[in-house]
Structure formats: structure tokens, C-alpha cells
C-alpha positions, 0 to 999 in steps of 0.5 A, a space after each residue: 500500499 502506497 502513503 497518500 501524501 495529498 492532504 484530502 479536503 477535510 484535513 485541510 480544513 482542520 489546518 486551516 482551522 487550527 491555523 487561524 486559531 494558533 495566529 489569532 489566539 495563540 500568538 498575541 499572549 504567547 510571550 505573556 505566559 512565557 513570562 508567567 510561569 504557572 499562571 493558567 492561561 484563560 483563553 485556552 478555555 475557549 479555544 477548548 471549547 472550540 476544539 470540543 465543539 469540532 470533535 463532536 461535529 466529527 470534523 477533527 480529531 485532536 488529542 482526546 480521548 476518542 481521537 486514536 480510535 477506530 474510524 469509519 470509512 474506506 479500508 485502505 489508504 485512509 488518513 483519519 483520526 491520527 493524521 487529523 490529530 497530527 496536523 492539528 498539533 502540528 499547527 497549534 504548535 506553530 502558534 505556541 507548543 506550551 500552550 498546546 500542552 495546556 489545553 484542557 482535555 487534550 493532554 498526552 494522557 488523553 492520548 495514552 487512554 485512547 490507546 490502551 483503554 477498552 471501549 467500555 472504559 472510555 464510555 465510563 471515563 466519560 471526558 476527562 482531562 488526562 496527564 500522564 505519569 511516568 517519570 520518577 525520581 530514579 530514572 528518566 527514559 528507561 520507562 521499563 524502570 518503574 518502582 511505583 506499585 499497584 497491589 490488589 487489595 479486594 476490588 480495589 488497586 492500592 497505588 504507592 511512589 512518586 512521578 515527577 515532570 507531570 505535564 499538566 499534573 496540577 491542571 488535569 483532572 485524572 492523572 495516568 500512571 504507570 506502575 507495576 504489579 509485581 516488581 519480580 516479574 519485570 517489565 511485563 507487569 508494568 500497566 497503566 491507571 486512571 487516577 482522579 488528581 483530587 483523589 484521597 492519596 494524591 498529593 501535587 508536591 511541586 511545580 518545576 521552574 523549567 527552562 522552556 513551556 513555562 506556560 504548561 505546568 509541570 508537577 511533582 505527584 506524590 501516591 500515598 496509599 491511593 486506592 482505586 477501583 480495579 477497573 481503572 486498570 487500563 487495558 488487560 490486567 493480565 500479565 503476559 511474560 510473552 508479550 512482555 512490555 509491549 501493551 503498555 508500550 503501544 501508547 507511545 506508537 500514539 503519542 510520539 507522532 503528536 510530539 514529533 508534529 509539534 516539533 515540526 510546527 515549532 521548525 517551521 515557525 522558526 524558518 518561515 520568520 527566519 525568512 522574513 528576516 534574511 529576505 528584509 536584510 536583502 538575502 536571496 534564498 535560491 532554489 535554482 542555484 546549488 547551494 555553494 553559490 550563494 551566501 552562507 546565510 542563504 546555504 544554511 536555510 535551505 539546508 535546514 529545510 531540507 532537514 524540516 522536510 524529512 522530519 515531516 515526512 516522516 512524521 506523517 508517515 508514522 501516523 498514516 500507518 496508524 491510521 491504516 493500521 500498519 505496525 508504526 513503532 519504528 516509525 514513529 520512533 524515527 519521525 520522533 527522533 528526527 523532527 525533535 532533532 531538526 527543531 532544536 538544530 533549527 530555532 537555535 540556529 535560527 537564534 544565530 542567524 537572526 542576531 539581535 533579534 533571534 537573542 531578544 525577547 522583543 521577537 519569539 525566536 529565543 522562547 522557540 529555541 527554549 521550548 524545543 528542546 523539551 521535544 527531543 526529552 520527553 516521550 523518549 530521549 534521541 537515544 531511546 528512538 534510536 535504540 528502538 529504531 535499531 532493536 526493530 531493524 535488527 529484530 533484537 529485543 531490549 535485553 540483547 541491545 542496551 
């Protein structure tokens, strides 16, 4: 099956609406909330209502709890819910990636629910705003090192542990918590649980001060004998040693393309602004001349633009595969690794080439450079993505290739 890179009219409408919202609602308040860390952007309530209205009308899919579910329609060459969520995230991130991460009911935890929860759980949970809690004080990208425990006691699981760097952790209504059912079994016992944020035993310990994405709150959360119904374990409670960590890791097949799309959006914003600056300075960027026959600035711009294009296409491919029920773990990691690295490279180089305009807070270029770095870290670092790709290409397990 060949990938269809032509945007359907329905998706082009998604792109246009998201871009308009990013330009008119997010860009104007971008600096305001960058300078007011931990203040909730109340303007996002309007944006959340807009997204929900379009989703209810089956116009778009975003990163909500139903964004990655099956869609009706043709069974071949589908550009469906995953692609819709991806292009939406891309355009909103062009406006401001930190504000995207703050939009109510559109958290990465919602994507995790969509990817793992059963239909019955989705119906029972209703409308929730979910953060995703994976990282702990003793580990970062090695998700298999989860030490938070979930012990079954009658009809309830008792959760104990601490999670850090939980995006939207103090604002979301629910937390998707990764915990182990049995440490002796290893990674196969790691499951995800949906826990209300205001539940007894759940405490938001602190909010982090960060390099970038300051409009997005990032929390440390402690779980102290938090008792939840056994039905709040997302997906199957069975510990399948043969399958290993695969079940819960499938969450990343949904979320990594979205994070890659965020990186593509931020990098495009920087490239567009840099083109204006270079053009105003009299720098000609020509696609009819080889780069060695152009100015250094023009040659560098063309190099970055070509790198951006490769990240963009890899990102599209991973979402297209998901829509067409093609396993996309390798491609999701490829897209995330490439797009995130490109975003960091492009935004930092733009600060350099733009001179004083790049380093000053009068423009958003330095903010984009700070914001972009996290996209190369969360949802798996550059090194983790390369390991995933290598394992898939070589047919090796995580135990065989570390």
C-alpha cells in the first residue's frame, strides 16, 4: 500500500482552522504566559470549547480520549483520526507549543487512554482531562524501571510511589499512572491506571521551574496508598510475560507522532520568521542555484529547510500507518527522533542567524529555541528513539540491545 501524501479536503479544513486559531488566539498571548510561569492561560478555555465542538461534529480529531480510535470509511489508504490529530498539533504548535500542552482535555494522558483503554472504560470515564505520569526520581527515559507499585486489595488497587515532570499534572482532572503489579516479574507487570487528581492519597508536591514551555505546568505528584477501583486499570490486567512490555508501550505509538508534530510546528515557525528576516536584510534564497553559489546564510537556510522536510514526511508516515492499521513503532520513533532534533537545530540556528533579533525577547525566536529542547527529551530521548529503531531493524529485544 502506497502512502497518500495529498491532504484530503477534510484535513485541509482542519489545518486551516487550527492555523487560524494559533495565529489569532495563541501567538498574541505567547510571551505573556512565557513570563508568567504556572499561571493558567484562561484564554485556552475558549480554544478547548472550539476543539470539542469540532470533534463532536466529527470534523476533526485532536489528542483527546477518542482521537485514535477506529474510524468508519474506506479500509485502504486512509487519512483518518491519527492524521487529523497530528496536523492539528502541528498547526497549534506553530502558534505556541507550551499553550498546546495546556489545552484542557487534550493532554498526552488522553492519547494514552485512547490507545489502551477498552470501549467500556471510555464510555464509563466520560470526558476527562488526563496527564501522563511515567518518569520517577530514579529514572527518566528507561520506562521499564518503573518502581511505583499497584497492589490489588479486594476490588481496589492501592498505588504507592512518586512521579515527576508530569505535564499538566496540577491542572488535569485525572492522571494516567504507570505502575508495576509485581516487581519480580519485570516489565511485563507494568500497567497504566487512571487516577483522579483530587483522589485521596494523591498529592501535588510541587511545580517545576523550567527552561521552556513555561505556559505548561509540570508537577511532581506523590501517591500514598491511593485506592482506586480495579476497573481503573487501563486495558487488560493480565501479566503476559511472553508479550513483555509491549502492551503499555503501545501508548507511545500514538503519542510520539504527536510530539514529532509539535517539533515540526515549532521548527516551521522559526523557519518562516528567519526567511522574513533574511529577505528584509537583502539575502536572496534561490532554489535554482546550488548552495555553494549562494551566501552562507541562504545555504544554511536551505539545509535546514530540507532537514525540516524530512522530519515532516517521517512524521506524516507514522500517523498514516496508524490510520491504516500498519504497525508503526519503528516509524513513530524515527519521526520523533528526526523531527525533535531538527526542531532544536533549526530554532537555535535561527537565533544565531537573526542576530540581536534572535536573542532579544522582542521576538519569539529565543522562546522557540527554549521550548523546542523538551521535544527532544520527553516521550523518549533521542538516544531511546535510536535504540527503538535499531532493535526493530535488527530484530533484537531490549535485553539483547541496550
